[in-house]
N, C-alpha and C positions, 0 to 999 in steps of 0.2 A: 351503451356500456362498453368500454374498452378495458381490457386487462393489460397491465404493464408489468413486465417481469425483468428486473435488472439482473443481468448475468455477465457483467463486464469485469468482475473482480478477479484477482489473480489466485485466490485460494491459497495463500502462503502457508497456512497452518496444515494443509494437506500435501505439502511438498514431500517427496519428489513427484508424486502422481500428477499434480497440477502443472508441472513443467510441460507436459505433453497432452493433457486432457483437461478441459474445463471442469471445474468442480461440479457444475450442474449435470454433467454427463457421466459421472461416476456411477457404476451399477449399484443398485440398491433393491434387494428383495425381488430380483427378476425384472426390474424396470430401471429407470434412471431418476435422479432427483427431479430433473426437469419434467419428465413425462408424468410423474406423479402429480406435480403441480398443475400442468396443463390439463390432464384428464379430469382432475377434480373441478376445475373451472368450467370445462366444456360440459360436464354432466349437469352443471347448474344453469347452462344455457348461454354462456359467453362464447362468442364466435370470432371476435376480433381481438388480436393480440399484438402488443408492441414489445419486442425484445430489445433491451439495451445491451449491446455487445461491445466488446473491446478485446481483451486478451484472448487469443485463440477463437475469436469470434466467427471465423469461417467454419469451424467445426460445429458451432451452434447452428449456423444457417443451414449447413448441409443436413444436420440431424433433423431439424424442424421440417425442412422441405421434403425429406424422405419419409418421415414418420407421419406427418400431418399435411399431406398434399392438398387437402380440401379446406384447410384452415385459412382464414383471412389474416395475413400476418404482415407486420412491418418490422424492419430492422433499423435501429438507430445506433450509430457508432459513437461511443464515448472514448475518444482518443487519449484524453488525459483524465485520470481517475481523481476527481475532486470530491467524491462522496456521493451518496444516494440522492441527496437533494439536487446536486448538479446533474446527475443522470436523469432524474425525472424532468428537470427543466428542459432538457433537450427534446422532449416529446411534445412540447407545447403545440406546434403547428399541426401535428397529426391528431392530437386529442381534440382540438377545437373546443366546442362547448359541451362535449359529451362527459358523462360521469365516468369515473375511472375506478378500477379495482386493482390495487398494487399489491403484488406478492413478491417478496424478495426471493431471488433465485436459489437460495439454499434453505428456504423455509418450508417445511412440511408440517402441517397441523391438521388435526381432526376437528372439524366444526361443520355446522350446517350452512353451506355457502348460499343456498337459496334463501334461507331465513335472513342472512345478513343483507342480501340484495334487496329484500323486501322491507328493510328497516326504513322508517320515514326520515331518519337523519343519517348523516355521515357516521361511520363507526371505525373503531380501532380495536384490533384483536389484542387481548391481554392474557397473561398466565401468571399465576403466583409462583415466585421462585424464592429460593433460600437466600441467594446473594444477588441483588439486582444491579450491582455497581457496574457490570459489564454490558448493560442493556439500556435502551431507552426506557424510562419509567413513567407510568401514568398515575397521577393522583386523581382519585375518583370520589365524587360527592355521593351523598346518600340516595340521590335520585338516579344514579347510574351514569350520569354524564361526567365527562372528564374535565377537571378544573385546571389541570396543568400537566405538561409533559416536559421531561428533562432528559437529555442525552447523557448516559453514563455518569450519574451523579456520584460523588465520593461519599456524601452523606444522604442516602435516599430517604425520602419521607413516605415512601410506599414500597411494597414488595411486589407490585403488579408490573411485570415487564411487558413492554411492547414486543409482540412476537414477529413483526414484519409483515402483517396483513392489514391493509388500509382500504376502506371503502369511502370514497370521497365524492360528494355530490357537487360541492361548490368549487369546481376545478379552476375557474378564473381567479377566485380568491387564493387558491393554493399557488398558482403560478405568480400572482402578484407578490405573495410573501417570499417565494423562492427568489424572484428577481431582486426584491429588496434586500434579502440576506446576502445574495451574491454581490450586489452593488456596494453594500456597506460592510462586506467582509465579516459577516456574522458566521463564525465557524465553531465547531466543537472538535477538539483534538485534530486540528488542521484540515478538517473536511466540512463541506456544506451538507449538513444532515437534514433528512426529511423531518426529524423530530423538531428541530428549531423552526422549520416552516410551519409545522402543525401548531406549535406554541404561539407563533405569530398570529395564526388564524384564530386560536382560542382567545387570545388577548384582545382581538378586534371583534369578538362577538360570535364566532362560529361555534356550533354545538356538535360535539362528538359523543356518541354513545360508546360505552365500553362493552365489548362482547367477549366472553370467555371462551377459549378453545379448550377442548377436552384433553388433547395431547399435543405436545410440541416436540418434534424430533430434531435433535441437534445433529447437523451434518457437517460441522465445521472442522472437526479433527478426527484422527484415526479412532481413538477409543470410543467416542460418542457415536461416530458413524457406524461402528460395528454393533453397538448397542441398538441403534435405530434399525439396522438391518435385521437383527434378531427379532425385535418387536414387530416390525412390518411383515416379516416372514410368517410369524404366528397369526397376524391379522389376515394376510392375503392367502395363506396356506401354501403348501408345496406346489411348485409348477415345474414339471419336467417335460421338456420338448420331446415330441415323438421321434425326431431325427437325431438319434444318439445310438451309441454302441456301448453297452455295459456288459462286463464279463467278470464273473466271480467277485461281485461287488455288493456291499451292504449299504443301503441308503437309510439314514436315520433322520426322519423329518423333524422340522420343516426345512426344506432345501429348495433352491431354484437352480435348475441346470438348463442352460440355453441350448439351442439346436447345434447339431454337428459335433457334440463332445464325445470323446472316447475315454471311458473310465474302466480300468481293469485292476483286479486284485487289490481293491481299496475299500476303505470305509469313509463315507461322506456324510457329514452332519453330526449333530444338528446345527441349524443356524448358519448355513453355507449358501452363498450365491456364487455361481460359476458362469462366466461369460461364454460367448459362442466359440466353437471349434477349439476348445481347450482339451489337452490330453493329460490324463492323470493315471499313473501306474505305480503299484506297490506303495501307496501312500494313505495316510490318515489325515483327514481335514475336518476341523470343526470350528464353529464361531469365527468364520473368515469370509472375506470377499476376494474372489479370484477373477481377474480380467479375462478378456477374450484372447484366443490364440496363444495361451500360456502352455507350457510343457513342464509338468511336475513329476518327478521320479524319485522314489525311495525317500520320502520326506514325511515328517509329522508336523502339521501346521495347526496352531491354535491361536486365536485372536490375532490373525494376520490379515494384511491388506496387500494383495499382490497385483501389480499392474498388468497391462496387456502386453503381448509379444515378449513374454518373460520365460526364462528357463531356470528352474530351480531343482537342484539335486542334492541329497545329503541327509542330514539328521534333523532332530526336533529343534525348532527355533520359533520365536515370535518375531515376525518380520514386518517391515514397512518398506516395500520395494516399488520403485517407479517403473514406468513403461520401458520397453526396449533394453532390458537388463538381462545379463546372464550371470548366474551365481552357482558355484559348485561347492557345496558344504561337505563333500566327502574328503577322505584323506588324500593328501598329495603323494 
């Protein structure tokens, strides 16, 4: 069993942060999106990973090699982004005849990974949503097997969205369908989607069980990322590194504060994640994510996403600020 994690996307909905940081490495509840995914799969026994990288791919490589030095990893470069289907196709020679477990690099779900690995058939993760038009959609028979999948249908016949988790046993079958779609230019919204390849497999006799995930955390844009941060902080609990310096400060859990932070004369929390070696003084921060090496002074932040190496001074605002930025909100 090999895990495939596509992380080549540019993360345009999270700009300006993703100009300098891959979306998968954005801090979330004291971890990163990528580390939550990898840890979940490792705990289920998967030890070999294929990361499909592209935009800012060197940062992904450096992070994985530093955090997971003992993991058996491969890196596949997707120089031109033609969709997830195209990305998966690039892994064919590494996968060989092995089964694969594909998790999209911005997909955090709660489900029993071991149980999915023990399923006798291939399986696709699904979750009921109010408006499925922005997702791949699965139509499911009474026996729990999927009869059809469609990528972002305008008139959905089901409200069961594909969450971006795929356990595939018949990998040769998948790669045949991917190659056929690419050769015949079968595309959805200008991209080769994995959903179209799965539909090809289903129409030619492959059987996919649907498995429901308990929770699906959306990490695609600022508002939902902050909601996911709050939910995961409640789930993981507060984590405050011992290597810090707090002075005259009130902490309102749950919060995650990384090592080397200096926090003085401030109120932090609830639902706040702060990266390494950040300095906070005379500030109130709640419901926010703050990057590493940031410097915040005399500021009230709520529902804000602040990048790394950032300096912010001034008054109360709701902000969305990328890395390497200096902003002074005080009077001139």
